[in-house]
C-alpha positions as CSV (number, residue, x, y, z in Angstrom):
1,X,-25.4,-2.1,-7.3
2,X,-24.9,1.6,-6.4
3,X,-22.8,2.6,-3.5
4,X,-24.8,4.6,-1.1
5,X,-23.5,7.2,1.3
6,X,-23.2,4.7,4.2
7,X,-21.2,2.3,2.1
8,X,-18.9,5.0,0.8
9,X,-18.4,6.3,4.3
10,X,-17.6,2.7,5.5
11,X,-15.1,2.3,2.6
12,X,-13.4,5.6,3.4
13,X,-13.3,4.8,7.1
14,X,-11.8,1.4,6.6
15,X,-9.1,2.8,4.3
16,X,-8.4,5.7,6.5
17,X,-8.2,3.4,9.5
18,X,-5.7,1.1,7.8
19,X,-3.5,4.0,6.8
20,X,-3.7,5.6,10.2
21,X,-2.6,2.3,11.7
22,X,0.4,2.2,9.4
23,X,1.3,5.8,10.3
24,X,1.0,5.0,14.0
25,X,3.2,1.9,13.7
26,X,5.7,3.9,11.8
27,X,5.7,6.6,14.5
28,X,6.3,3.9,17.1
29,X,9.2,2.5,15.1
30,X,10.7,6.0,14.8
31,X,10.4,6.3,18.6
32,X,11.9,2.9,19.3
33,X,15.0,3.7,17.1
34,X,15.5,7.2,18.5
35,X,18.6,6.1,20.5
36,X,20.5,4.8,17.5
37,X,23.4,7.1,16.9
38,X,24.9,5.7,13.6
39,X,24.6,8.1,10.6
40,X,22.8,5.5,8.5
41,X,20.1,5.3,11.2
42,X,19.8,9.0,11.4
43,X,19.5,9.3,7.6
44,X,16.9,6.6,7.4
45,X,14.9,8.1,10.3
46,X,14.9,11.5,8.6
47,X,13.7,10.0,5.3
48,X,11.0,8.1,7.1
49,X,9.9,11.1,9.0
50,X,9.5,13.1,5.7
51,X,7.6,10.2,4.1
52,X,5.3,10.0,7.2
53,X,4.6,13.7,7.1
54,X,3.7,13.4,3.4
55,X,1.4,10.4,4.1
56,X,-0.4,12.3,6.9
57,X,-1.0,15.3,4.7
58,X,-2.2,13.2,1.7
59,X,-4.4,10.8,3.6
60,X,-7.6,12.8,3.4
61,X,-7.1,13.6,-0.3
62,X,-6.4,9.9,-1.1
63,X,-9.4,8.6,0.8
64,X,-11.8,11.1,-0.8
65,X,-10.5,10.3,-4.3
66,X,-10.8,6.6,-3.7
67,X,-14.4,6.9,-2.5
68,X,-15.3,9.2,-5.5
69,X,-13.8,6.6,-8.0
70,X,-15.6,3.7,-6.3
71,X,-18.9,5.6,-6.4
72,X,-18.4,6.4,-10.1
73,X,-17.5,2.8,-10.9
74,X,-20.6,1.5,-9.0
75,X,-22.8,4.0,-10.8
76,X,-21.5,3.1,-14.3
77,X,-21.9,-0.6,-13.5
78,X,-25.4,0.0,-12.2
79,X,-26.3,1.9,-15.4
80,X,-24.8,-0.8,-17.7
81,X,-26.6,-3.6,-15.9
82,X,-29.9,-1.6,-15.9
83,X,-29.5,-1.1,-19.6
84,X,-28.3,-4.6,-20.5
85,X,-29.7,-7.0,-17.9
86,X,-29.3,-10.1,-20.1
87,X,-25.8,-9.3,-21.1
88,X,-24.9,-8.9,-17.4
89,X,-26.5,-12.2,-16.5
90,X,-24.6,-13.9,-19.4
91,X,-21.3,-12.4,-18.3
92,X,-21.9,-13.4,-14.7
93,X,-22.8,-17.0,-15.8
94,X,-19.7,-17.2,-18.0
95,X,-17.5,-16.0,-15.2
96,X,-19.1,-18.5,-12.8
97,X,-18.6,-21.3,-15.3
98,X,-14.9,-20.4,-15.8
99,X,-14.4,-20.3,-12.0
100,X,-16.1,-23.6,-11.7
101,X,-13.8,-25.2,-14.3
102,X,-10.7,-23.8,-12.7
103,X,-11.7,-25.0,-9.3
104,X,-12.7,-28.4,-10.7
105,X,-9.3,-28.9,-12.4
106,X,-7.5,-27.9,-9.2
107,X,-8.9,-30.9,-7.3
């Protein structure tokens, strides 16, 4: 199953949205601890600010790379299944059998 442009965009948007949410939460945490005057808080805040700036600058690169790798993996899988349909069916059946056995033993 190949990943089309819409699927890739959705994956990228979901990943970016999650990371942006973490960044926003971290910024809120930094703002909430702004009045702490102890040296250890100041040091921790500065380290967190630096990490946050790095995360913000790297976010577009990471999401683009993740989408590219997932597209490549989907393409390779699609090619393999297209070239070896019965092997793919056999592997899927074996995995299904193993999962069934594991679930059956768990009950």
